[in-house]
Each structure stands twice: as structure tokens, then as C-alpha cells.
C-alpha positions in Angstrom: -0.1 0.1 0.3 3.1 2.5 0.8 4.9 1.5 -2.3 1.5 2.1 -4.3 1.3 5.3 -2.8 4.4 6.4 -3.4 4.0 5.5 -7.0 0.8 7.3 -7.4 2.5 10.5 -5.8 5.4 10.2 -8.0 3.1 9.9 -11.2 1.4 13.2 -9.7 4.1 14.8 -9.9 5.2 14.1 -13.2 2.2 14.7 -14.9 2.1 18.5 -12.6 5.7 19.0 -14.2 4.3 17.9 -18.3 1.3 20.4 -17.2 3.5 22.9 -15.9 6.6 22.8 -18.6 4.6 21.8 -21.8 0.8 22.1 -23.7 0.5 18.6 -23.6 -3.2 17.7 -23.0 -2.6 15.9 -19.7 -4.4 18.2 -17.0 -7.1 16.0 -16.8 -5.5 13.2 -15.7 -4.1 15.5 -12.6 -6.0 14.4 -9.6 -4.4 16.3 -6.7 -2.2 19.0 -6.4 -0.6 20.4 -3.4 2.5 21.9 -2.2 4.4 18.8 -2.0 3.1 17.6 -5.6 4.6 21.0 -6.9 8.2 20.6 -4.9 8.5 17.0 -5.9 7.7 17.6 -9.6 10.6 19.6 -10.4 12.6 16.4 -10.2 10.7 15.6 -12.7 11.9 18.5 -15.2 14.4 16.6 -17.1 12.4 14.1 -17.8 9.6 16.5 -19.2 12.5 17.9 -21.6 13.0 14.1 -22.6 9.8 13.5 -23.3 9.6 17.0 -25.5 13.1 15.7 -27.1 11.4 12.5 -28.6 8.8 14.3 -29.6 10.7 16.9 -31.7 12.7 13.9 -33.2 9.4 12.3 -34.4 8.3 15.3 -35.8 12.0 15.6 -37.3 11.5 12.4 -39.1 7.8 13.0 -40.4 9.3 16.0 -41.8 12.2 14.6 -43.5 10.6 15.0 -47.0 10.6 18.4 -47.1 13.5 21.1 -47.9 15.9 21.9 -44.8 14.6 25.1 -44.7 10.7 24.5 -44.3 11.4 21.4 -42.2 13.7 23.7 -39.5 10.8 26.5 -39.5 7.9 24.2 -38.9 9.9 22.4 -36.0 11.0 25.4 -34.4 7.4 25.9 -34.6 6.4 23.1 -32.8 8.9 23.5 -30.4 7.7 27.0 -29.3 4.1 25.6 -29.4 5.2 22.2 -27.5 6.0 24.4 -24.5 3.7 27.1 -24.7 6.7 29.6 -25.4 6.9 29.4 -21.7 10.7 29.2 -21.5 10.7 32.1 -24.8 8.7 34.5 -22.2 11.0 34.3 -19.3 14.0 35.2 -22.0 12.3 38.1 -23.0 11.2 39.4 -19.4 14.8 38.8 -18.2 16.2 40.5 -21.0 13.6 43.5 -20.9 14.4 43.6 -17.0 18.4 43.4 -17.2 18.5 46.3 -19.5 15.8 48.5 -17.5 18.0 48.2 -14.3 20.8 50.3 -15.7 18.7 53.5 -15.5 18.8 53.3 -11.3 21.8 54.2 -9.8 20.7 52.9 -6.2 21.2 48.9 -5.9 18.1 48.6 -4.0 16.1 50.7 -6.4 17.6 48.8 -9.1 17.0 45.6 -7.6 13.3 46.5 -7.2 13.0 48.1 -10.5 14.5 44.9 -12.4 11.7 42.6 -10.2 8.9 45.0 -11.4 9.9 45.2 -14.8 10.6 41.3 -15.0 6.7 40.7 -13.6 5.1 43.3 -16.1 3.3 41.1 -18.6 4.0 43.9 -21.2 7.4 43.7 -23.7 9.5 46.0 -24.4 11.6 46.5 -27.6 14.3 45.3 -26.5 13.1 42.0 -25.4 11.2 42.0 -28.6 14.3 41.9 -30.4 16.0 39.5 -28.3 13.4 37.2 -29.1 13.5 37.5 -32.8 17.6 37.5 -32.9 17.1 34.3 -30.5 14.4 32.3 -32.8 16.6 33.3 -36.0 19.7 31.8 -34.1 17.8 28.5 -33.1 16.7 28.2 -36.7 19.8 28.3 -38.1 21.2 25.8 -35.9 18.1 23.3 -36.1 18.9 23.6 -40.0 22.4 23.3 -40.0 21.4 19.9 -37.6 19.4 18.5 -40.0 22.0 18.8 -42.5 24.0 16.7 -40.8 21.7 13.8 -41.7 23.0 11.5 -44.1 19.8 11.5 -46.3 20.3 7.3 -47.3 21.0 6.2 -43.7 19.0 8.8 -41.9 21.6 8.1 -39.1 19.2 8.0 -35.9 22.1 9.5 -34.0 21.9 12.8 -35.4 18.5 13.2 -33.7 20.0 12.9 -30.3 20.9 16.7 -29.7 16.9 17.3 -30.0 16.5 15.1 -27.3 19.6 15.7 -25.1 19.1 19.6 -25.1 15.8 20.1 -23.5 16.8 17.5 -21.0 20.2 18.8 -20.1 18.8 22.6 -20.6 16.4 21.4 -17.8 18.9 19.8 -15.7 20.9 23.3 -16.1 17.9 25.1 -14.5 17.9 22.9 -11.4 21.3 23.3 -10.9 20.5 27.1 -10.4 18.1 26.4 -7.8 20.5 24.3 -5.8 23.0 26.8 -6.1 21.0 30.0 -5.9 18.0 31.6 -3.8 14.3 32.5 -4.9 14.5 36.3 -5.6 11.5 37.2 -3.0 9.1 39.8 -4.2 7.1 41.5 -1.7 7.2 38.5 0.6 5.7 36.1 -2.2 7.5 32.7 -2.0 6.7 30.4 -4.6 5.5 26.9 -3.7 8.5 24.9 -4.5 10.1 27.3 -1.4 12.8 30.4 -1.9 15.6 28.6 -0.3 18.4 26.9 -1.9 17.9 23.4 -2.8 20.7 21.5 -2.4 18.4 18.3 -3.0 18.3 18.9 -6.7 21.8 18.4 -7.5 22.1 14.6 -7.0 19.5 14.7 -9.9 21.6 17.4 -12.3 24.7 15.3 -11.9 22.6 11.7 -12.7 21.0 13.7 -15.8 24.4 14.8 -17.0 26.2 11.9 -16.7 23.5 10.0 -18.8 23.8 12.8 -21.0 27.4 12.4 -21.6 27.3 8.9 -22.0 25.0 8.8 -24.3 27.1 11.6 -26.8 30.2 11.5 -28.4 33.4 12.3 -26.0 34.5 15.6 -27.6 30.7 16.7 -27.1 30.4 15.2 -23.8 33.3 18.0 -22.7 32.0 20.5 -24.3 28.4 19.9 -22.8 29.8 19.5 -18.9 32.2 22.8 -19.3 29.6 25.0 -21.2 27.0 24.1 -19.0 29.0 24.8 -15.8 30.0 28.2 -17.4 26.3 29.1 -18.5 25.3 28.3 -15.1 27.9 29.9 -13.0 27.6 33.3 -15.1 23.5 33.3 -14.8 24.0 33.1 -11.1 26.9 35.6 -10.8 24.5 38.0 -12.9 21.5 37.7 -11.3 22.7 37.3 -7.7 24.3 40.4 -8.5 21.7 42.0 -9.7 18.1 41.0 -7.9 19.8 38.5 -5.1 18.8 35.5 -6.5 17.0 34.0 -9.5 13.0 33.9 -10.5 10.9 31.8 -12.7 11.6 34.0 -15.7 15.4 33.6 -14.9 14.9 30.0 -15.1 13.1 30.0 -18.2 16.0 31.9 -20.0 18.5 29.8 -18.7 16.8 27.0 -20.3 16.5 28.6 -24.0 19.6 29.8 -23.8 21.1 26.5 -22.5 19.1 24.6 -25.5 21.0 26.5 -28.1 24.4 26.4 -26.7 24.0 22.3 -26.7 22.8 22.5 -30.5 25.7 24.9 -32.1 28.1 22.7 -30.0 27.1 19.6 -31.2 27.2 21.1 -34.8 30.5 22.8 -34.6 32.3 19.7 -33.2 30.3 16.9 -35.8 30.7 19.4 -38.8 34.7 19.9 -37.7 34.7 16.2 -37.5 33.1 15.7 -40.8 35.9 17.9 -42.2 38.6 16.5 -40.5 39.4 19.5 -38.0 38.8 17.1 -34.8 
């Protein structure tokens, strides 16, 4: 009975993570959502990334008869719709808030202004420009990745970065939650808590280890180094600006991490093909 209840709680946490991070129609399967379910769901963020990646890989395979440019455009659109642009919204808000903060001289005033802008539903011109440029680069990265696929054999391993990038990017978000704290907004505390989530770091280590085992050695080394650098940079940036992270900071980190993994994969594989590495 105890084991059955435990499995039920875990399944509810996973479903909550799916509902929160994607637009998959699984909300009807949720039976109970409490604070513990929300906190527990965070462990499943990388697994949700795997689900997203598998769906992206399947879509890429089905779209293979189309030209690479059209295939990449549709795949990018599907990626955005699948996640409900949740992380893109975070990237936009982070960009808006960070540049708005430069208008304030006083550190505390700057912090409060950044948090206000970050929680403002309206987007400024810099946020729109950042999202447009980001999507253009991501489109180019997807197109470059698809060009690596052998049209005859259609090597399945080339679809691997479409699975690993969403998985590892969400692990990066967990890493940030593990080494930083939530930036309180007028006493508001999220359901997941505002303290550092040290308990998430073993999950991050396991997920990254799995990703590294699946990837070629040069790419695995690059992924580990780039993710560590990104997480530490992102933490320093927002610790200095607002004293921690917000949900938008996590979303922005997910987007940047996904893109960096795609670019890294393309760069290494292309260099191998041309005999550079």
C-alpha cells in the first residue's frame, strides 16, 4: 500500500511537471495538486525535457521529405508551441528587466525596478528584438543540425541532440535552483520554496552523466564545460542584480542552454566531418 501510494505521488508530480512545462493535454489526469506535489515535480523537469525531445525527434523524422529550411522552420514552431513559449517568455522578461535596471543608481532601487519590470506582462522593444534574434539563431542551428543527417541512412544518432538539449537544459535550471535562492518579491514565496534546493544537485549529476554517456566524448566534454560556465555566469548575473533567481531567470537559462548545446553539437560534428577534430 505504501509503495502504491509512493508511485501514485510520483506519477502526479510527473504529470504536474508535464502540465506546467508543456502544452500536452494531460491536465485531466491530475487528481491532486498540493505544495508537496509541486516541490516533487521539479525532480521530473529533465524527464519532461526527454518527452519534448522525443516528440521533436519524431517530428523531425516525419518532416524529413521536406527541404531542410522548411523542416527547420516547422520544427522550431512545433518546439515553441509544445512548450507554450514558456521559456521564451522568461528570456524576454530577463532581457527587458536587465536593461531596464541600468536606469537606477541605487542598488536596492535597481533591484526592485528589475523585479517590477520582470513581472510586467508587457514586453519592451529590447525584449522583442532579443526573442527575434534568438529564434533566428535557433532556426539556423536546427537547420545546420538537419544538414548533418545522411539522406540515405538517416542516422538516428543525429536526432540525439534534439533529445539531449531539452533534457540537459532543464537540468541546468535545476542546478541554478540548487546553488542560488529565489529572489523574493514583496514577501511572495513560490510553492517550491525560496531556499536553495541542494537536494536537486544529485539529480543534476545523474542527468548530466546520462547525457554524457549518450554523446560522443568531445561533445560530452563541451556540454559539461559549457553548462557549468552558463549556470555560474547566470547565477552571478542575477545574484548581483536581484539577489537570486526568478521563474523568468530559469526560463531564460533553459532557452540559452538548449541553443548552446545545439550549436556545440553542430560545431563539433561539422569539424569532425571536415577532419578538423
